[in-house]
C-alpha positions in Angstrom: 11.6 -64.7 108.8 13.1 -63.7 105.4 10.9 -61.7 103.1 12.4 -59.7 100.2 10.8 -57.8 97.3 12.3 -57.6 93.7 10.9 -54.0 93.3 13.1 -52.8 96.3 16.3 -54.0 94.7 18.7 -52.5 92.2 18.7 -54.7 89.0 21.9 -56.2 87.6 22.1 -56.1 83.7 22.8 -59.7 82.7 23.5 -61.0 79.1 23.6 -57.4 77.8 19.9 -56.7 78.1 18.4 -58.6 80.9 17.5 -56.8 84.2 17.9 -59.4 87.0 16.6 -58.6 90.5 18.6 -61.1 92.7 15.9 -62.0 95.4 18.0 -64.8 96.6 21.4 -63.9 95.1 23.1 -66.4 92.9 25.2 -68.8 94.9 24.1 -67.3 98.3 22.8 -70.5 99.6 25.6 -72.7 98.3 27.2 -73.3 101.7 23.8 -74.3 103.2 22.7 -76.7 100.4 25.9 -78.1 98.7 26.3 -81.9 98.8 23.4 -83.5 100.7 20.6 -81.6 99.0 18.9 -81.3 95.7 16.6 -78.9 93.9 13.3 -80.4 94.6 10.5 -78.6 92.6 8.7 -75.4 91.3 5.0 -75.2 91.6 2.1 -72.6 91.8 -0.5 -72.8 94.5 -3.6 -71.2 95.6 -5.5 -70.9 99.0 -9.1 -69.7 99.0 -10.5 -67.0 101.2 -11.4 -68.4 104.6 -9.1 -71.4 104.2 -5.6 -72.0 105.6 -2.8 -74.1 104.3 -2.4 -77.0 106.6 0.5 -76.3 109.0 3.4 -78.6 108.3 7.1 -78.9 108.0 9.7 -80.7 105.9 13.4 -80.9 105.6 13.7 -78.4 102.8 14.5 -74.8 102.1 11.2 -73.7 100.6 10.4 -70.3 99.0 6.9 -68.7 98.3 6.7 -66.0 95.7 3.4 -64.2 96.0 1.8 -63.8 92.6 -1.5 -62.3 93.7 -3.8 -61.7 96.7 -2.9 -60.7 100.3 -2.2 -63.2 103.2 -0.6 -63.7 106.5 2.5 -66.0 106.4 3.4 -67.7 109.7 6.7 -69.5 110.2 7.0 -71.0 113.7 5.8 -68.1 116.1 6.4 -65.3 113.7 3.7 -63.9 111.3 3.8 -61.2 108.7 1.5 -59.9 106.1 2.5 -60.7 102.5 1.3 -59.5 99.1 2.1 -59.7 95.4 5.9 -59.4 94.9 7.0 -60.7 98.2 9.4 -63.7 98.5 9.3 -65.8 101.7 12.1 -68.0 102.6 11.1 -70.9 104.9 14.0 -72.5 106.8 14.5 -76.3 107.0 12.1 -78.1 109.3 10.3 -74.8 110.2 6.6 -75.3 110.9 4.7 -73.0 108.5 1.3 -72.0 107.1 -0.3 -69.2 105.0 -3.9 -67.9 104.9 -5.5 -65.2 102.7 -6.9 -62.1 104.3 -9.9 -60.5 102.7 -12.1 -62.0 100.0 -9.4 -62.9 97.3 -7.5 -66.1 97.0 -3.7 -66.1 97.5 -1.7 -67.4 94.5 2.1 -68.2 94.9 4.9 -69.7 93.1 6.7 -72.3 95.3 10.1 -73.8 94.9 12.3 -75.8 97.1 15.8 -77.4 97.8 15.3 -80.7 99.6 17.4 -82.7 102.2 14.7 -85.4 102.4 15.2 -89.1 101.6 13.4 -90.6 98.6 9.7 -90.8 99.3 9.6 -88.4 102.2 7.2 -85.5 102.0 5.8 -83.1 104.4 4.8 -83.7 108.0 1.4 -82.2 109.2 1.7 -80.6 112.6 0.1 -78.3 115.1 1.0 -74.6 114.9 -0.9 -72.2 117.1 -1.9 -69.2 114.9 -0.3 -65.9 115.7 -1.1 -62.6 114.3 1.4 -60.1 112.8 2.4 -57.2 114.8 2.7 -54.7 111.9 -0.1 -53.5 109.7 -0.5 -54.6 106.1 1.3 -52.6 103.5 -1.0 -50.9 100.7 -1.7 -53.0 97.7 1.0 -52.7 95.1 -0.1 -51.9 91.5 
C-alpha cells in the first residue's frame, strides 16, 4: 500500500515562487501508464460515520487524498489508518474500500488514470474486512 504525505517532503521551488510537494513525482508513473491509458477524473467524496464505501475494483490507478476526517483504508488484505494530508495510491484492479473511524465523515479528493474501455466503470466485490496492525497517528493541525 502506498501512502505518502506532503508535509513530510521537501518542497521544490517551481516557477520562481511556487513550493511544490511532489507526492507522486512528475513523470514517475509514465512507464506504467503511457499508451493504453488516459487520465480519467478528479472528484471529491465523503463517507459518513458508520458507513463504508462499497468494496470494489476497476482497471485504473486511483488516488485518494484525504481532506478531512480519519478513516481506515483497505486495499486487498492490507489496512492502514489515514487522516488529513495522506495520499493513498490504489493499484490497478485492486479491491479496495474506506470507512470513517469515530463520529466525523471522511472527505477525500479522488483522481484516476484509467485503462478501461469506454463505458466500463467499477465492479462491486467481496472484500473481507481487516483491521490495521498499527495504531492511528495523532490528528494533525
